[in-house]
Residue frames as qw, qx, qy, qz and C-alpha x, y, z in Angstrom:
[[0.678, 0.449, -0.494, 0.307, 152.38, -75.40, -44.05],
 [0.042, -0.459, 0.611, -0.644, 152.82, -74.52, -40.36],
 [0.295, -0.265, -0.910, 0.118, 149.93, -76.80, -39.36],
 [0.106, 0.272, 0.427, -0.856, 147.80, -73.82, -38.34],
 [0.185, 0.600, 0.755, 0.189, 144.38, -72.69, -39.54],
 [0.048, 0.206, 0.037, -0.977, 142.80, -69.47, -40.77],
 [0.011, 0.484, 0.838, 0.251, 139.08, -69.04, -41.27],
 [0.164, -0.069, 0.059, -0.982, 136.17, -66.58, -41.23],
 [0.036, 0.512, 0.848, -0.135, 132.58, -66.70, -39.97],
 [0.068, 0.023, -0.152, -0.986, 130.17, -64.25, -41.55],
 [0.140, 0.567, 0.797, -0.156, 126.45, -63.50, -41.21],
 [0.143, 0.522, 0.392, 0.744, 124.61, -61.01, -43.47],
 [0.283, -0.776, -0.193, -0.529, 123.82, -57.81, -41.63],
 [0.747, -0.659, -0.068, 0.050, 125.76, -58.87, -38.51],
 [0.048, -0.868, 0.493, 0.040, 129.41, -58.75, -39.56],
 [0.870, 0.293, -0.384, 0.099, 132.39, -61.06, -39.90],
 [0.602, -0.703, 0.379, 0.004, 134.88, -62.62, -37.51],
 [0.698, 0.556, -0.443, 0.091, 138.32, -63.58, -38.84],
 [0.747, -0.579, 0.317, -0.074, 140.34, -66.08, -36.81],
 [0.653, 0.519, -0.546, 0.080, 143.67, -67.87, -36.98],
 [0.844, -0.503, 0.185, 0.015, 145.58, -70.47, -35.01],
 [0.411, 0.702, -0.569, 0.117, 149.37, -70.86, -34.94],
 [0.919, -0.189, -0.334, 0.089, 151.07, -74.00, -33.61],
 [0.281, -0.823, 0.455, -0.191, 153.47, -74.02, -30.68],
 [0.609, 0.339, -0.708, 0.113, 156.40, -76.44, -30.65],
 [0.810, -0.524, -0.215, -0.149, 155.79, -78.79, -27.70],
 [0.795, -0.064, -0.259, 0.544, 159.50, -79.25, -26.89],
 [0.227, 0.393, -0.117, 0.884, 160.12, -75.48, -26.74],
 [0.497, -0.615, -0.150, -0.593, 157.02, -75.01, -24.63],
 [0.864, -0.429, -0.251, 0.077, 158.25, -77.54, -22.06],
 [0.687, -0.417, 0.048, 0.593, 161.85, -76.26, -21.94],
 [0.294, 0.952, 0.081, -0.028, 162.22, -72.67, -23.22],
 [0.259, -0.815, 0.462, 0.233, 165.98, -72.74, -22.49],
 [0.805, 0.031, 0.541, 0.241, 166.58, -75.72, -24.79],
 [0.226, 0.767, -0.348, -0.489, 168.82, -74.82, -27.73],
 [0.930, 0.362, -0.034, -0.055, 169.55, -76.85, -30.85],
 [0.770, -0.343, 0.319, 0.434, 172.92, -78.58, -31.10],
 [0.203, 0.849, -0.240, -0.425, 175.13, -76.23, -33.13],
 [0.265, -0.386, 0.816, 0.340, 177.03, -79.23, -34.49],
 [0.531, 0.384, 0.756, -0.014, 173.95, -80.64, -36.24],
 [0.174, 0.143, 0.531, 0.817, 173.29, -79.68, -39.83],
 [0.291, 0.320, 0.320, -0.843, 170.54, -76.98, -39.82],
 [0.437, 0.168, -0.551, -0.690, 169.27, -78.22, -43.18],
 [0.349, -0.136, -0.927, -0.019, 168.28, -81.61, -41.69],
 [0.009, -0.342, -0.658, 0.670, 166.49, -79.90, -38.79],
 [0.336, 0.302, -0.083, -0.888, 164.60, -77.66, -41.18],
 [0.442, 0.050, -0.753, -0.485, 163.50, -80.62, -43.28],
 [0.251, -0.246, -0.900, 0.257, 162.31, -82.49, -40.21],
 [0.116, 0.341, 0.404, -0.840, 160.41, -79.41, -38.98],
 [0.429, 0.274, -0.260, -0.821, 158.63, -78.77, -42.29],
 [0.386, -0.005, -0.885, -0.262, 157.95, -82.46, -42.87],
 [0.087, -0.287, -0.830, 0.470, 156.22, -82.70, -39.47],
 [0.246, 0.422, 0.286, -0.824, 154.00, -79.66, -40.06],
 [0.410, 0.205, -0.567, -0.685, 153.15, -80.76, -43.56],
 [0.284, -0.151, -0.947, -0.006, 151.97, -84.10, -42.13],
 [0.039, 0.388, 0.639, -0.663, 149.86, -82.22, -39.58],
 [0.337, 0.369, -0.111, -0.859, 148.32, -80.06, -42.29],
 [0.397, 0.103, -0.778, -0.475, 147.61, -83.08, -44.51],
 [0.097, -0.203, -0.929, 0.295, 145.95, -84.88, -41.60],
 [0.265, 0.439, 0.400, -0.760, 143.25, -82.18, -41.68],
 [0.436, 0.392, 0.743, 0.321, 142.57, -83.06, -45.35],
 [0.104, 0.579, 0.012, -0.808, 142.60, -79.56, -46.89],
 [0.418, 0.403, 0.719, 0.383, 140.47, -79.33, -50.05],
 [0.149, 0.244, -0.123, -0.950, 139.36, -76.57, -52.40],
 [0.278, 0.429, 0.859, -0.037, 135.68, -76.93, -53.30],
 [0.183, 0.138, -0.248, -0.941, 133.39, -75.36, -55.86],
 [0.174, 0.481, 0.859, -0.011, 129.62, -75.61, -56.22],
 [0.133, 0.359, 0.398, 0.834, 127.47, -73.36, -58.36],
 [0.371, -0.613, -0.182, -0.673, 124.85, -72.35, -55.73],
 [0.318, -0.491, 0.549, -0.597, 124.16, -72.30, -51.98],
 [0.917, -0.094, 0.133, -0.363, 122.12, -75.52, -52.04],
 [0.866, 0.346, -0.324, 0.156, 124.96, -77.38, -53.77],
 [0.190, 0.580, -0.572, 0.548, 127.48, -75.97, -51.26],
 [0.633, -0.389, 0.403, -0.535, 125.36, -77.23, -48.35],
 [0.986, 0.077, -0.012, -0.148, 125.21, -80.72, -49.85],
 [0.707, 0.481, -0.400, 0.330, 128.91, -80.83, -50.66],
 [0.081, -0.610, 0.536, -0.578, 129.93, -79.50, -47.23],
 [0.846, -0.281, 0.247, -0.380, 127.98, -82.38, -45.65],
 [0.966, 0.211, -0.106, 0.104, 130.00, -84.94, -47.63],
 [0.559, 0.481, -0.353, 0.576, 133.26, -83.11, -46.82],
 [0.536, -0.803, -0.091, -0.244, 132.49, -82.69, -43.11],
 [0.827, -0.445, 0.065, 0.337, 135.89, -84.09, -42.04],
 [0.637, 0.319, 0.151, 0.686, 137.86, -81.77, -44.35],
 [0.158, -0.619, -0.086, 0.764, 139.16, -78.22, -44.12],
 [0.475, 0.618, 0.555, 0.290, 137.30, -76.60, -47.02],
 [0.096, -0.423, 0.124, 0.892, 138.35, -73.51, -48.95],
 [0.493, 0.639, 0.580, -0.107, 135.39, -72.44, -51.09],
 [0.261, -0.089, 0.430, 0.859, 136.00, -71.01, -54.54],
 [0.367, 0.513, 0.265, -0.729, 133.52, -68.48, -55.93],
 [0.741, 0.588, -0.055, -0.320, 134.03, -69.59, -59.56],
 [0.953, 0.190, 0.032, 0.235, 136.32, -71.66, -61.78],
 [0.405, 0.718, -0.265, 0.501, 138.95, -68.89, -61.97],
 [0.390, -0.697, 0.399, -0.452, 139.06, -68.51, -58.17],
 [0.978, -0.165, 0.103, -0.073, 139.23, -72.29, -57.89],
 [0.802, 0.402, -0.176, 0.406, 142.57, -72.36, -59.68],
 [0.098, 0.704, -0.347, 0.612, 144.00, -69.51, -57.58],
 [0.695, -0.544, 0.259, -0.394, 142.78, -71.09, -54.33],
 [0.993, 0.008, -0.023, 0.119, 144.49, -74.35, -55.28],
 [0.564, 0.543, -0.285, 0.553, 147.78, -72.47, -55.81],
 [0.191, -0.688, 0.313, -0.626, 147.45, -70.67, -52.46],
 [0.724, -0.434, 0.323, -0.427, 146.43, -73.59, -50.24],
 [0.247, 0.394, -0.883, -0.070, 148.13, -76.64, -51.82],
 [0.765, -0.144, 0.290, -0.558, 145.12, -78.89, -51.15],
 [0.514, -0.103, 0.849, 0.057, 144.91, -82.66, -51.32],
 [0.266, 0.363, 0.781, 0.433, 142.36, -82.23, -54.12],
 [0.265, 0.110, -0.055, -0.956, 139.96, -79.85, -55.79],
 [0.173, 0.345, 0.918, -0.090, 136.35, -81.04, -55.48],
 [0.260, 0.089, -0.222, -0.936, 133.62, -79.75, -57.82],
 [0.427, 0.375, 0.761, -0.312, 129.92, -80.53, -57.64],
 [0.117, 0.144, -0.548, -0.815, 128.46, -80.68, -61.13],
 [0.509, 0.352, 0.634, -0.463, 124.84, -80.94, -62.21],
 [0.620, 0.658, -0.041, -0.426, 125.20, -81.10, -65.97],
 [0.941, 0.255, 0.152, 0.162, 126.83, -82.89, -68.90],
 [0.385, 0.851, -0.247, 0.258, 129.79, -80.46, -69.01],
 [0.748, -0.622, 0.214, 0.089, 131.83, -82.26, -66.32],
 [0.831, 0.048, 0.257, 0.491, 134.51, -83.42, -68.77],
 [0.341, 0.777, 0.101, 0.519, 134.75, -79.95, -70.29],
 [0.399, -0.886, 0.143, -0.189, 135.40, -78.53, -66.82],
 [0.856, -0.353, 0.260, 0.273, 138.11, -81.14, -66.27],
 [0.701, 0.397, 0.213, 0.553, 139.84, -80.28, -69.54],
 [0.081, 0.886, 0.031, 0.456, 139.69, -76.54, -68.77],
 [0.519, -0.815, 0.171, -0.190, 141.04, -76.93, -65.23],
 [0.954, -0.176, 0.034, 0.239, 143.66, -79.67, -65.29],
 [0.633, 0.479, -0.087, 0.602, 146.46, -77.68, -66.93],
 [0.046, -0.730, 0.176, -0.659, 146.17, -74.82, -64.44],
 [0.778, -0.583, 0.014, -0.234, 145.98, -77.08, -61.36],
 [0.125, 0.718, -0.659, 0.185, 149.65, -78.09, -61.58],
 [0.427, 0.148, -0.887, 0.095, 149.06, -81.78, -60.84],
 [0.337, -0.049, 0.617, -0.710, 146.52, -81.28, -58.02],
 [0.054, 0.263, 0.948, 0.169, 143.86, -84.02, -58.37],
 [0.389, -0.006, -0.072, -0.919, 140.44, -82.85, -59.55],
 [0.105, 0.251, 0.952, -0.143, 137.35, -84.71, -58.34],
 [0.385, -0.032, -0.244, -0.889, 134.05, -84.12, -60.15],
 [0.019, 0.238, 0.957, -0.162, 130.82, -85.59, -58.84],
 [0.355, -0.367, -0.401, -0.760, 127.15, -85.19, -59.60],
 [0.102, -0.059, 0.742, -0.660, 125.58, -84.87, -56.16],
 [0.176, -0.505, -0.831, -0.153, 122.21, -86.52, -55.50],
 [0.145, -0.745, -0.468, 0.452, 119.77, -83.72, -54.81],
 [0.077, -0.485, 0.231, 0.840, 121.18, -81.36, -57.47],
 [0.195, 0.091, -0.681, -0.700, 119.90, -82.85, -60.71],
 [0.238, -0.358, -0.898, -0.089, 116.92, -84.36, -58.99],
 [0.290, -0.763, -0.519, -0.254, 113.83, -83.28, -57.13],
 [0.104, 0.519, -0.299, 0.794, 114.34, -80.04, -55.24],
 [0.363, -0.360, -0.749, 0.422, 113.86, -80.12, -51.48],
 [0.169, -0.899, -0.384, -0.120, 111.52, -77.68, -49.71],
 [0.271, 0.719, -0.225, 0.599, 113.35, -74.38, -49.00],
 [0.566, -0.720, 0.187, -0.357, 112.86, -74.82, -45.25],
 [0.964, -0.168, 0.026, 0.202, 115.20, -77.85, -45.25],
 [0.033, -0.931, 0.361, 0.055, 118.57, -76.37, -44.35],
 [0.010, -0.528, 0.847, 0.060, 120.47, -79.69, -44.36],
 [0.924, 0.073, -0.167, -0.335, 119.95, -83.32, -45.37],
 [0.161, -0.557, 0.801, -0.149, 121.90, -85.85, -43.28],
 [0.835, 0.079, -0.464, -0.284, 121.86, -89.52, -44.26],
 [0.738, -0.528, 0.373, -0.193, 122.14, -92.00, -41.38],
 [0.612, -0.568, -0.405, 0.373, 124.32, -93.05, -39.70],
 [0.094, 0.863, -0.024, 0.496, 124.93, -89.54, -38.35],
 [0.596, -0.074, -0.490, 0.632, 127.66, -88.70, -35.86],
 [0.284, -0.801, -0.371, 0.375, 127.32, -86.19, -33.05],
 [0.325, -0.400, 0.225, 0.827, 129.95, -84.01, -34.74],
 [0.104, 0.264, 0.645, 0.710, 128.07, -83.90, -38.07],
 [0.187, -0.754, -0.623, -0.094, 124.84, -82.98, -36.28],
 [0.357, -0.716, -0.171, 0.575, 126.55, -80.23, -34.27],
 [0.277, -0.175, 0.402, 0.855, 128.19, -78.79, -37.40],
 [0.002, 0.489, 0.693, 0.529, 124.82, -78.74, -39.16],
 [0.283, -0.818, -0.480, 0.143, 123.20, -76.92, -36.23],
 [0.397, -0.540, 0.040, 0.741, 126.10, -74.46, -36.03],
 [0.252, 0.136, 0.530, 0.798, 125.66, -73.59, -39.71],
 [0.050, -0.771, -0.618, -0.148, 122.20, -72.21, -38.91],
 [0.285, 0.304, -0.127, 0.900, 123.93, -69.30, -37.21],
 [0.456, -0.631, -0.197, -0.595, 121.27, -68.87, -34.52],
 [0.166, -0.352, 0.712, -0.585, 121.20, -68.98, -30.72],
 [0.549, -0.157, -0.768, -0.289, 119.60, -72.40, -30.27],
 [0.317, -0.268, 0.519, -0.747, 117.13, -72.36, -27.39],
 [0.710, 0.104, 0.532, -0.449, 114.58, -75.01, -28.37],
 [0.203, 0.315, -0.814, -0.444, 114.55, -78.03, -30.70],
 [0.829, 0.087, 0.259, -0.487, 111.79, -80.41, -31.85],
 [0.078, -0.330, 0.914, 0.223, 112.90, -83.97, -32.66],
 [0.814, 0.218, 0.067, -0.535, 110.50, -85.87, -34.95],
 [0.293, 0.405, -0.863, -0.072, 111.72, -89.48, -35.00],
 [0.852, -0.212, -0.138, -0.458, 109.84, -92.77, -34.49],
 [0.798, 0.083, -0.528, 0.277, 112.86, -94.80, -33.32],
 [0.564, -0.821, -0.081, -0.038, 113.23, -94.37, -29.52],
 [0.780, -0.288, 0.111, 0.544, 116.97, -95.12, -29.58],
 [0.426, 0.403, 0.239, 0.774, 117.58, -92.54, -32.32],
 [0.243, -0.863, -0.239, -0.373, 115.38, -90.07, -30.43],
 [0.697, -0.681, -0.023, 0.226, 117.52, -90.52, -27.34],
 [0.694, -0.006, 0.190, 0.694, 120.75, -90.09, -29.34],
 [0.216, 0.618, 0.264, 0.708, 119.58, -86.88, -31.01],
 [0.429, -0.859, -0.193, -0.202, 118.26, -85.46, -27.74],
 [0.749, -0.525, 0.049, 0.401, 121.54, -86.19, -25.95],
 [0.603, 0.200, 0.242, 0.734, 123.62, -84.83, -28.83],
 [0.035, 0.772, 0.250, 0.583, 121.68, -81.55, -28.98],
 [0.518, -0.842, -0.088, -0.125, 121.73, -80.95, -25.23],
 [0.785, -0.333, 0.084, 0.515, 125.44, -81.79, -24.92],
 [0.459, 0.313, 0.237, 0.797, 126.28, -79.24, -27.64],
 [0.153, -0.497, -0.089, -0.850, 123.74, -76.66, -26.41],
 [0.237, -0.156, -0.834, 0.473, 123.22, -77.22, -22.65],
 [0.199, 0.279, 0.380, -0.859, 120.55, -74.49, -22.39],
 [0.389, 0.063, -0.556, -0.731, 118.50, -75.82, -25.31],
 [0.627, 0.063, 0.572, -0.526, 115.07, -77.28, -24.50],
 [0.158, 0.142, -0.861, -0.462, 114.01, -80.35, -26.52],
 [0.728, 0.125, 0.330, -0.588, 110.66, -81.86, -27.44],
 [0.149, -0.157, 0.935, 0.283, 110.11, -85.31, -28.95],
 [0.714, 0.291, 0.092, -0.630, 107.47, -86.53, -31.40],
 [0.548, -0.096, 0.821, 0.128, 107.04, -90.07, -32.69],
 [0.392, 0.463, 0.714, 0.349, 104.93, -89.14, -35.73],
 [0.122, 0.375, 0.285, 0.874, 103.51, -86.24, -37.74],
 [0.405, -0.722, -0.443, -0.344, 100.45, -85.80, -35.53],
 [0.646, -0.596, -0.240, 0.413, 102.54, -85.51, -32.37],
 [0.448, 0.033, 0.121, 0.885, 104.75, -83.01, -34.19],
 [0.103, -0.561, -0.359, -0.739, 101.72, -80.83, -34.99],
 [0.578, -0.713, -0.397, -0.031, 100.44, -81.14, -31.41],
 [0.628, -0.377, -0.118, 0.670, 103.82, -79.93, -30.13],
 [0.283, 0.208, 0.241, 0.905, 104.00, -77.06, -32.62],
 [0.243, -0.734, -0.484, -0.409, 100.58, -75.85, -31.47],
 [0.543, -0.828, -0.138, 0.011, 102.09, -74.97, -28.09],
 [0.695, -0.446, 0.203, 0.526, 105.83, -74.66, -28.70],
 [0.357, 0.920, -0.126, -0.103, 108.20, -72.37, -30.57],
 [0.840, -0.214, 0.277, 0.414, 111.26, -74.43, -31.56],
 [0.012, 0.790, -0.349, -0.504, 114.21, -72.81, -33.30],
 [0.293, 0.412, -0.776, -0.378, 114.82, -75.90, -35.43],
 [0.905, -0.009, 0.217, -0.365, 113.22, -79.26, -36.24],
 [0.083, -0.393, 0.895, 0.195, 115.21, -82.50, -36.62],
 [0.768, 0.245, 0.116, -0.581, 113.03, -84.57, -38.96],
 [0.383, -0.098, 0.896, 0.204, 113.07, -88.23, -39.97],
 [0.398, 0.200, -0.425, -0.788, 111.39, -88.85, -43.34],
 [0.463, -0.101, -0.852, -0.222, 110.10, -92.37, -42.61],
 [0.319, -0.122, 0.516, -0.786, 107.25, -91.63, -40.20],
 [0.182, 0.203, 0.960, -0.067, 104.43, -94.11, -39.50],
 [0.268, 0.686, 0.612, -0.289, 101.60, -91.70, -40.37],
 [0.345, 0.914, 0.036, -0.209, 103.09, -89.39, -43.02],
 [0.770, 0.355, 0.017, 0.530, 105.91, -88.85, -45.47],
 [0.478, -0.554, -0.147, 0.665, 108.50, -86.58, -43.90],
 [0.244, 0.063, 0.342, 0.905, 108.88, -84.43, -47.04],
 [0.197, -0.634, -0.570, -0.484, 105.13, -83.80, -47.10],
 [0.497, -0.728, -0.383, 0.277, 105.30, -82.84, -43.44],
 [0.450, -0.271, 0.068, 0.848, 108.19, -80.44, -44.17],
 [0.052, 0.358, 0.464, 0.808, 106.11, -78.71, -46.86],
 [0.383, -0.723, -0.530, -0.223, 103.15, -78.38, -44.48],
 [0.547, -0.595, -0.238, 0.539, 105.35, -77.02, -41.68],
 [0.347, -0.016, 0.223, 0.911, 106.87, -74.52, -44.08],
 [0.121, -0.544, -0.504, -0.660, 103.40, -73.29, -45.03],
 [0.514, -0.742, -0.422, -0.092, 102.24, -73.02, -41.42],
 [0.539, -0.767, 0.063, 0.342, 105.51, -71.84, -39.84],
 [0.649, 0.698, -0.042, 0.298, 107.52, -70.09, -42.59],
 [0.124, 0.815, -0.429, 0.369, 111.19, -69.54, -41.82],
 [0.745, -0.493, 0.412, -0.179, 111.43, -72.41, -39.31],
 [0.314, 0.571, -0.739, -0.173, 114.57, -74.38, -40.35],
 [0.955, -0.086, 0.174, -0.223, 114.38, -78.15, -40.70],
 [0.034, 0.575, -0.808, -0.121, 117.32, -80.57, -40.67],
 [0.924, 0.081, -0.192, -0.322, 116.43, -83.90, -42.23],
 [0.177, -0.489, 0.847, -0.112, 118.07, -86.94, -40.56],
 [0.875, 0.185, 0.142, -0.424, 117.05, -90.09, -42.38],
 [0.606, -0.193, 0.728, 0.257, 118.16, -93.42, -43.82],
 [0.625, 0.653, 0.427, 0.026, 116.54, -92.42, -47.12],
 [0.503, -0.013, 0.309, 0.807, 118.83, -91.16, -49.89],
 [0.121, 0.347, -0.042, -0.929, 118.18, -87.80, -51.53],
 [0.620, 0.475, 0.521, -0.344, 114.80, -87.89, -53.29],
 [0.252, -0.153, 0.686, 0.665, 115.11, -88.86, -56.93],
 [0.522, 0.300, -0.181, -0.778, 112.96, -88.11, -59.92],
 [0.887, 0.127, 0.349, -0.275, 110.86, -91.02, -61.24],
 [0.803, 0.565, -0.163, 0.092, 113.22, -91.29, -64.25],
 [0.558, -0.733, 0.376, 0.102, 116.35, -92.67, -62.62],
 [0.897, 0.152, 0.297, 0.291, 118.19, -94.05, -65.67],
 [0.309, 0.929, -0.168, 0.113, 120.23, -90.93, -66.50],
 [0.788, 0.198, -0.348, 0.468, 124.02, -91.47, -66.47],
 [0.469, -0.882, 0.035, 0.034, 125.88, -90.36, -63.36],
 [0.639, 0.568, -0.314, 0.414, 129.53, -89.42, -63.01],
 [0.590, -0.777, 0.163, 0.144, 132.30, -89.53, -60.43],
 [0.729, 0.583, -0.123, 0.337, 135.60, -88.49, -61.97],
 [0.542, -0.755, 0.200, 0.310, 139.07, -88.19, -60.44],
 [0.742, 0.541, 0.086, 0.387, 141.71, -86.78, -62.78],
 [0.312, -0.859, 0.159, 0.374, 144.98, -84.85, -62.73],
 [0.553, 0.770, -0.318, 0.021, 147.77, -83.76, -65.02],
 [0.049, 0.557, -0.800, 0.217, 150.49, -86.37, -64.51],
 [0.643, -0.061, -0.751, -0.137, 150.33, -89.99, -63.42],
 [0.715, -0.578, 0.137, -0.369, 148.89, -91.35, -60.19],
 [0.024, -0.520, 0.840, -0.150, 151.33, -93.40, -58.13],
 [0.484, -0.056, -0.864, -0.127, 150.85, -97.15, -57.64],
 [0.120, -0.219, -0.750, 0.613, 149.86, -96.51, -54.01],
 [0.326, 0.239, 0.126, -0.906, 147.27, -93.91, -55.05],
 [0.541, 0.084, -0.613, -0.570, 145.78, -96.21, -57.70],
 [0.363, -0.112, -0.909, 0.172, 145.53, -99.01, -55.15],
 [0.018, 0.293, 0.609, -0.737, 143.71, -96.84, -52.62],
 [0.393, 0.230, -0.134, -0.880, 141.44, -95.20, -55.21],
 [0.512, 0.027, -0.751, -0.416, 140.38, -98.53, -56.71],
 [0.352, -0.208, -0.873, 0.266, 139.80, -100.29, -53.41],
 [0.099, 0.248, 0.425, -0.865, 138.07, -97.26, -51.87],
 [0.479, 0.138, -0.310, -0.809, 135.67, -97.12, -54.80],
 [0.523, -0.051, -0.823, -0.216, 134.96, -100.85, -54.66],
 [0.210, -0.223, -0.788, 0.534, 134.26, -100.70, -50.93],
 [0.189, 0.256, 0.243, -0.916, 131.87, -97.77, -51.41],
 [0.433, 0.089, -0.501, -0.744, 129.76, -99.07, -54.31],
 [0.629, 0.074, 0.629, -0.451, 126.57, -101.08, -53.99],
 [0.320, 0.130, 0.861, 0.374, 125.47, -103.79, -56.47],
 [0.259, -0.020, -0.363, -0.895, 123.20, -102.56, -59.27],
 [0.530, 0.184, 0.592, -0.579, 119.51, -102.96, -58.57],
 [0.293, 0.218, 0.867, 0.339, 117.63, -105.32, -60.87],
 [0.241, 0.109, -0.206, -0.942, 115.41, -103.54, -63.40]]
């Protein structure tokens, strides 16, 4: 409500750091002696103050999110990269977190047929907060190799890449970029070195060059494209995991999450709340969905 932030960073066995930011009124900062006009109604000033900070808070798009395991949380956090996320440990905590934070919406990743049951259970307790349920690609489908810490679908911004690297929680000293597009190679190299000036980078155009580099180098992370000229990137990730266990890999590719051969199962994206949506909300929801969808592929 003040437009500030509060968050925590935690690593197993290392400890936790709790941080907060509080806003400073720009006018007061410039002129500390300035006093409000005693003739003005204080109620109007209060409303203007709170309205401004509520707008600032909303601009950060606060959401409460729930996913049933760490893999699902990683996927969902990628899609919500521009939001301030409060994670709920379970459905009960989800409701309490929504009361505490007053989010724009509650977002739940679901991987089963019980999505509508979850909606029915949650809507009454959410007090009109919209509930978004979505079945994330990569949850109900083929599991990725454990070494893949993140899966970024192109186009990828510098901010999204930096956030993905930061989530590794390591001191990044060396990075191997496996990408056959020279322009994309240059972008990734520049993005990594601008975020981590002391990080060394190596480049590989294909799987063989990647193996040649790994024979003599010890990168802390690999940025991997899946569409390589001499190998499938997922196969390469499995081989790297076997030869260099524990080496994290961030996939950066134009390929969607790998699907099972049987792709005709129903999928769901549901937005619901107790109470009616406004005309403006309906307009934006409908047009946003239409702009995002692709035509059905011919069978």
